[in-house]
C-alpha positions as CSV (number, residue, x, y, z in Angstrom):
1,M,20.2,28.5,-20.8
2,A,17.7,25.6,-19.3
3,K,14.0,26.0,-19.2
4,I,12.4,24.1,-16.2
5,L,8.8,23.3,-16.1
6,C,7.3,22.9,-12.3
7,V,4.2,21.5,-11.9
8,L,2.5,22.3,-8.5
9,Y,-0.7,22.2,-6.5
10,D,-3.0,24.8,-6.6
11,D,-2.9,27.5,-3.8
12,P,-5.3,27.1,-1.1
13,V,-8.4,28.2,-1.8
14,A,-8.3,31.4,0.4
15,G,-5.1,32.3,-0.8
16,P,-1.7,31.7,0.3
17,P,-1.7,31.6,4.5
18,A,-1.2,35.3,6.0
19,S,0.6,33.7,9.1
20,Y,1.6,30.3,10.2
21,A,0.2,27.9,13.4
22,R,4.3,27.7,14.2
23,D,7.5,29.5,13.9
24,G,9.9,27.3,12.6
25,L,10.7,24.0,12.4
26,P,13.2,21.1,14.5
27,H,16.3,20.8,12.9
28,I,17.3,17.9,11.4
29,E,20.6,16.9,11.7
30,R,20.5,13.2,9.9
31,Y,18.1,10.2,8.6
32,P,17.5,7.4,10.7
33,D,20.0,5.5,8.3
34,G,22.7,8.3,8.8
35,Q,21.7,9.6,5.4
36,T,21.9,13.9,5.6
37,P,19.3,16.1,5.0
38,P,19.5,17.8,1.5
39,T,22.6,20.5,1.4
40,P,21.9,22.8,-1.3
41,S,24.0,25.9,-1.3
42,A,21.6,28.0,-0.1
43,V,17.8,28.5,-0.2
44,D,15.8,31.3,-1.0
45,F,12.5,30.3,1.3
46,T,11.2,30.2,5.0
47,P,11.3,26.7,6.4
48,G,7.7,25.6,7.7
49,E,6.0,28.3,4.7
50,L,4.1,27.3,2.1
51,L,6.3,25.8,-0.7
52,G,4.5,23.0,-2.9
53,S,1.6,24.8,-4.4
54,V,2.1,27.2,-7.3
55,S,2.5,30.5,-5.6
56,G,5.7,29.0,-3.4
57,E,7.3,27.5,-6.4
58,L,9.4,25.7,-4.1
59,G,11.8,28.9,-3.2
60,L,13.2,28.1,-7.1
61,R,12.6,31.5,-9.2
62,R,15.4,33.7,-7.9
63,F,18.1,30.8,-7.9
64,L,17.2,29.9,-11.3
65,E,16.4,33.5,-13.1
66,E,19.5,35.0,-12.0
67,R,21.5,32.1,-13.2
68,G,19.8,33.0,-16.4
69,H,17.2,30.0,-16.6
70,T,13.7,30.2,-17.4
71,L,11.4,28.9,-14.7
72,V,7.7,28.0,-15.8
73,V,5.4,27.2,-12.9
74,T,1.6,25.6,-13.4
75,S,-1.0,23.5,-11.6
76,D,-2.7,22.9,-15.1
77,K,-0.9,19.5,-16.6
78,E,-4.3,17.6,-17.8
79,G,-5.0,17.4,-21.5
80,P,-3.2,18.8,-24.8
81,D,-4.2,22.0,-23.8
82,S,-3.0,21.9,-20.6
83,V,-0.2,24.2,-19.8
84,F,1.8,21.4,-19.1
85,D,1.5,19.9,-22.5
86,R,2.1,23.2,-24.3
87,E,5.0,24.1,-21.9
88,L,6.5,20.5,-22.5
89,A,7.6,20.7,-25.8
90,D,10.9,22.9,-25.3
91,A,11.3,21.9,-21.3
92,D,14.6,20.3,-20.3
93,V,13.6,19.8,-17.0
94,V,10.3,18.4,-15.2
95,V,9.6,19.1,-11.5
96,S,6.5,17.3,-10.4
97,Q,5.1,15.9,-7.2
98,P,3.5,12.6,-6.2
99,F,0.9,14.7,-5.0
100,W,0.0,16.4,-7.9
101,P,1.6,14.3,-10.4
102,A,2.4,15.4,-13.8
103,Y,2.5,11.8,-15.8
104,L,5.2,11.5,-18.2
105,T,3.9,8.9,-20.1
106,A,5.9,7.5,-23.0
107,E,4.1,9.5,-25.7
108,R,4.7,12.9,-23.8
109,I,8.3,12.1,-23.5
110,A,9.0,11.1,-27.1
111,R,6.9,15.0,-27.7
112,A,10.1,16.5,-25.6
113,P,13.2,16.1,-26.9
114,R,14.7,18.7,-25.0
115,L,13.8,16.9,-22.0
116,K,16.6,15.6,-19.9
117,L,15.8,15.5,-16.6
118,A,12.9,14.4,-14.4
119,L,12.9,15.6,-10.5
120,T,10.3,14.6,-8.0
121,A,10.2,17.0,-5.5
122,G,9.0,13.8,-2.9
123,I,9.6,10.0,-3.0
124,G,8.3,8.1,-5.5
125,S,8.6,8.4,-9.2
126,D,6.2,6.0,-10.8
127,H,4.2,9.1,-12.2
128,V,7.1,8.9,-15.0
129,D,7.5,6.1,-17.3
130,L,10.4,4.7,-16.4
131,E,11.1,2.6,-19.5
132,A,10.5,5.5,-21.7
133,A,13.2,7.2,-19.5
134,I,15.8,4.8,-19.9
135,R,15.5,4.8,-23.6
136,H,15.3,8.5,-24.4
137,G,17.9,9.1,-22.2
138,V,16.2,11.0,-19.5
139,T,17.4,11.2,-15.9
140,V,14.9,10.8,-13.1
141,A,15.8,11.9,-9.8
142,E,13.5,12.5,-6.2
143,V,14.5,13.5,-2.9
144,T,14.6,10.4,-1.1
145,Y,14.3,10.5,2.3
146,C,12.7,14.0,2.4
147,N,8.9,13.0,3.7
148,S,9.7,9.0,4.8
149,I,8.5,9.7,8.1
150,S,6.0,12.0,7.6
151,V,4.6,9.2,5.7
152,A,5.3,7.1,8.6
153,E,3.8,9.0,10.9
154,H,0.1,9.6,9.1
155,V,0.2,5.7,8.6
156,V,0.5,5.1,12.1
157,M,-2.6,7.7,12.7
158,M,-4.6,6.7,10.0
159,I,-4.1,2.7,11.6
160,L,-5.5,4.1,15.0
161,S,-8.0,6.2,13.4
162,L,-9.6,3.2,11.8
163,V,-8.9,0.6,14.8
164,R,-10.4,3.1,17.1
165,D,-12.7,4.7,15.1
166,Y,-11.7,8.3,16.2
167,L,-13.1,10.0,13.2
168,P,-17.1,9.1,13.1
169,A,-16.5,9.6,17.0
170,N,-15.2,13.2,16.6
171,R,-18.2,13.7,14.0
172,I,-20.4,12.8,16.6
173,V,-19.2,15.8,18.8
174,H,-19.3,18.5,15.4
175,E,-22.9,17.1,15.4
176,G,-23.7,18.1,19.1
177,G,-24.3,14.5,19.7
178,W,-23.2,12.5,22.7
179,N,-24.6,9.2,22.6
180,I,-21.3,6.6,24.2
181,A,-22.8,3.8,22.3
182,D,-22.6,5.1,18.9
183,A,-19.0,6.2,19.5
184,V,-17.5,2.5,20.4
185,S,-19.6,0.3,18.5
186,R,-16.9,-0.1,16.2
187,S,-13.7,1.1,18.6
188,Y,-11.2,-1.7,19.2
189,D,-7.7,-1.7,21.1
190,L,-4.7,-1.8,18.7
191,E,-2.8,-3.5,21.7
192,G,-2.7,-7.5,21.0
193,M,-3.3,-7.0,17.2
194,H,-0.8,-8.5,14.5
195,V,0.3,-5.5,12.2
196,G,2.1,-6.6,8.9
197,T,4.0,-3.9,6.5
198,V,4.0,-4.9,2.5
199,A,7.5,-3.8,1.9
200,A,10.3,-2.4,4.6
201,G,12.0,0.0,3.1
202,R,12.7,3.4,5.1
203,I,8.9,3.9,5.1
204,G,7.7,0.8,6.4
205,T,10.7,-0.1,8.7
206,A,9.9,3.5,10.4
207,V,6.0,2.4,10.9
208,L,7.1,-0.8,12.1
209,R,9.4,0.9,14.8
210,R,6.4,3.5,16.1
211,L,4.2,0.7,16.4
212,K,6.1,-1.5,18.7
213,P,5.8,0.7,21.7
214,F,2.0,-0.4,21.4
215,D,2.5,-3.9,22.1
216,V,1.4,-5.6,18.9
217,H,3.0,-8.7,17.0
218,L,4.5,-7.0,13.5
219,H,4.8,-8.8,10.5
220,Y,6.7,-7.7,7.1
221,T,7.3,-9.0,3.8
222,D,9.7,-7.3,1.3
223,R,12.0,-9.0,-1.5
224,H,14.9,-7.5,0.3
225,R,14.9,-9.1,4.4
226,L,16.2,-7.1,7.1
227,P,19.0,-8.0,9.2
228,R,18.8,-10.6,11.8
229,E,19.4,-7.8,14.3
230,V,16.6,-5.3,13.3
231,E,14.1,-8.5,13.2
232,E,15.2,-9.4,16.8
233,E,15.4,-5.8,18.2
234,L,11.8,-5.3,16.8
235,G,10.4,-8.7,16.9
236,L,9.7,-9.2,13.6
237,T,7.9,-12.1,12.0
238,F,9.5,-12.0,8.2
239,H,6.8,-13.4,5.1
240,P,8.0,-14.4,1.7
241,S,5.0,-12.4,0.3
242,A,2.0,-10.8,1.0
243,Q,-0.2,-13.6,-0.2
244,D,1.5,-15.3,2.9
245,M,1.2,-12.5,5.0
246,A,-2.0,-10.6,4.9
247,P,-4.3,-13.6,6.2
248,V,-2.5,-13.6,9.6
249,C,-2.7,-9.9,10.2
250,D,-5.3,-7.7,12.2
251,V,-3.8,-4.4,10.3
252,V,-2.1,-4.3,6.7
253,T,0.1,-1.4,5.9
254,V,1.3,-0.9,2.1
255,N,4.2,0.8,2.0
256,A,5.9,-0.7,-1.5
257,P,6.8,1.5,-4.8
258,L,4.3,1.0,-7.5
259,H,5.6,-2.0,-10.1
260,P,4.4,-4.5,-11.9
261,E,4.8,-6.8,-9.0
262,T,2.3,-4.7,-6.8
263,E,-0.1,-3.1,-9.1
264,G,-3.6,-4.5,-8.1
265,L,-1.8,-6.6,-5.7
266,F,-4.8,-6.2,-3.7
267,G,-7.9,-7.6,-5.1
268,D,-10.6,-9.9,-4.6
269,E,-8.3,-12.7,-4.0
270,L,-5.7,-11.1,-1.7
271,L,-8.2,-9.6,0.2
272,G,-10.6,-12.9,0.6
273,T,-8.2,-14.1,2.4
274,M,-7.9,-11.5,4.9
275,K,-9.2,-11.9,8.2
276,R,-13.2,-10.8,8.7
277,G,-12.9,-6.9,10.1
278,A,-9.0,-6.6,9.2
279,Y,-8.3,-3.1,8.3
280,L,-5.9,-1.8,4.9
281,V,-4.1,0.8,5.2
282,N,-2.6,2.6,2.0
283,T,-0.1,5.2,1.4
284,A,2.0,4.0,-0.9
285,R,0.3,3.8,-4.6
286,A,-3.9,3.5,-5.1
287,R,-3.1,1.2,-8.3
288,I,-1.8,-1.0,-5.4
289,A,-5.0,-2.0,-4.5
290,D,-7.9,-2.8,-6.6
291,R,-10.5,0.3,-6.4
292,D,-13.5,-1.7,-7.0
293,A,-12.6,-4.6,-4.9
294,V,-11.6,-2.5,-2.3
295,V,-15.7,-1.2,-2.3
296,R,-16.3,-4.5,-2.2
297,A,-14.9,-5.5,0.8
298,L,-15.8,-2.5,2.9
299,E,-19.5,-3.6,1.9
300,S,-19.3,-6.8,2.7
301,G,-17.7,-6.7,5.8
302,R,-14.3,-8.0,4.8
303,L,-12.2,-5.1,5.5
304,A,-13.6,-3.4,8.5
305,G,-11.8,-0.1,7.5
306,Y,-9.6,1.3,4.5
307,A,-7.4,4.8,4.8
308,G,-5.0,6.5,2.8
309,D,-4.1,8.9,0.5
310,V,-3.6,7.8,-2.2
311,W,-5.9,7.9,-5.2
312,Y,-5.8,7.2,-9.1
313,P,-6.2,9.2,-11.1
314,Q,-4.7,12.8,-8.3
315,P,-6.6,14.5,-8.3
316,A,-9.5,11.8,-7.6
317,P,-12.9,13.0,-9.6
318,P,-16.0,14.1,-7.4
319,D,-17.6,10.8,-8.2
320,H,-14.5,8.1,-7.2
321,P,-16.3,5.6,-5.0
322,W,-13.8,5.6,-2.4
323,R,-15.1,9.2,-1.3
324,T,-18.3,7.6,-0.3
325,M,-17.4,3.8,0.6
326,P,-18.0,2.9,4.0
327,H,-15.4,3.0,7.0
328,H,-13.1,4.7,4.9
329,G,-10.0,7.1,6.6
330,M,-9.2,8.9,3.2
331,T,-7.5,12.4,2.6
332,P,-6.0,14.0,-0.2
333,H,-2.4,13.2,-1.2
334,M,-0.8,14.9,1.8
335,S,1.0,12.4,3.9
336,G,4.4,13.5,2.4
337,S,3.4,17.5,2.2
338,S,3.7,18.4,5.9
339,L,5.2,22.1,5.9
340,S,8.2,20.5,7.7
341,A,8.5,17.8,4.3
342,Q,7.9,20.9,2.0
343,A,11.2,22.4,3.7
344,R,13.0,19.0,2.6
345,Y,11.9,18.5,-0.9
346,A,12.4,22.3,-1.5
347,A,15.9,22.1,-0.2
348,G,16.5,18.9,-2.1
349,T,15.0,19.5,-5.6
350,R,17.6,22.7,-5.4
351,E,20.5,20.6,-4.4
352,I,19.5,17.9,-7.4
353,L,19.2,20.9,-9.9
354,E,22.4,22.4,-8.6
355,A,24.4,19.5,-9.6
356,W,22.6,19.2,-13.1
357,L,22.9,22.5,-14.4
358,D,26.8,22.9,-13.1
359,G,27.0,19.5,-14.3
360,T,28.4,17.5,-11.1
361,P,27.0,14.2,-9.6
362,I,23.5,14.0,-8.6
363,R,23.9,12.1,-5.2
364,E,23.4,8.2,-5.3
365,E,20.2,7.8,-3.6
366,Y,18.7,10.6,-5.5
367,L,19.0,8.3,-8.3
368,I,16.1,6.7,-10.3
369,V,17.2,6.3,-14.1
370,D,20.6,7.7,-14.5
371,G,22.7,6.5,-17.8
372,G,20.2,5.0,-19.5
373,K,19.3,2.1,-16.7
374,L,17.9,2.2,-13.2
375,A,20.3,3.4,-10.9
376,G,20.8,4.3,-7.2
377,A,17.2,4.0,-5.3
378,G,15.3,3.0,-8.3
379,A,18.0,-0.2,-8.7
380,H,16.1,-1.3,-5.4
381,S,13.1,-0.1,-5.4
382,Y,11.8,-0.7,-9.0
383,S,11.9,-3.4,-11.7
384,S,12.3,-3.5,-15.2
385,G,9.1,-2.6,-17.1
386,S,7.9,0.2,-14.9
387,K,5.6,2.7,-16.3
388,A,3.7,5.8,-15.3
């Protein structure tokens, strides 16, 4: 029998919701590229309920315990005395989320001799040291595409919020004010701007598609160039690198995985080449941007705004400078954890566990590392040397 160690974020401060704002969720038949949503044999949860926090347990307990397996769920993941570290020693499977990552470092993997599967409930497995997983024969999988559109919607929301300066205007209302000049003094139209994405995978392409109706000029850079018909359909300009693209854009959105080629990409040098008053949105991974360089760029006016929901470390400490820097639109890491997305990534987690426990193949598109090498989505998105 297997021991599954599941690390999820804390329940709401006031406890799990007694009711929800909406009844049910729209049914999604297929993702935009034709991939089907998760197809587990069954689910033991109500779609649209809070599943990603500790009490939600991703709807896994009944399924696992009826099969005789052990499920340990915790939010305590930091330090040698954490529940995560204590339980890791004899865990067969670790389930974690990008929103509340249990960092599976090389040291932790070495201390977990039974560990065979590191499963991300969501997308983005950079909290796992992939090189260590390869060395120790650990399969790494994630629920590919389950929340890509959720993140893309969040990106578009943040771009509009920054350019139109929505958050300060909303704050004026909360504070009882009405000064229109204050409300519009940093507000612009997105129309006509040049907007570029670093990476045009599922999320980046979805962002481009959603921005096209705003009559903007669209740009992208990616190590895999899009088909010509997609470039022509969306009116895209391709750039061979972020260094080539960033200087021509009014807005840059980062939708790339974290790996050695992207870590620290937006530092003083690249930010210094961007247009004065450009906007940067990063819902990918915090370490793609240099923390202090972003603060300096906002304080100097090089950047007119920065928004995102990814931090390092996560959760961010109270004194993290991104909490108090000017002209930001930061949120906790939530873009891919809407209640809609939770239903999909919980179902996908069960689908992967069913396959692993039954000894049947895990969907190729869910795989990041398998058989001692990068595989599936991992071979497309990551590069050798990727670490937590």
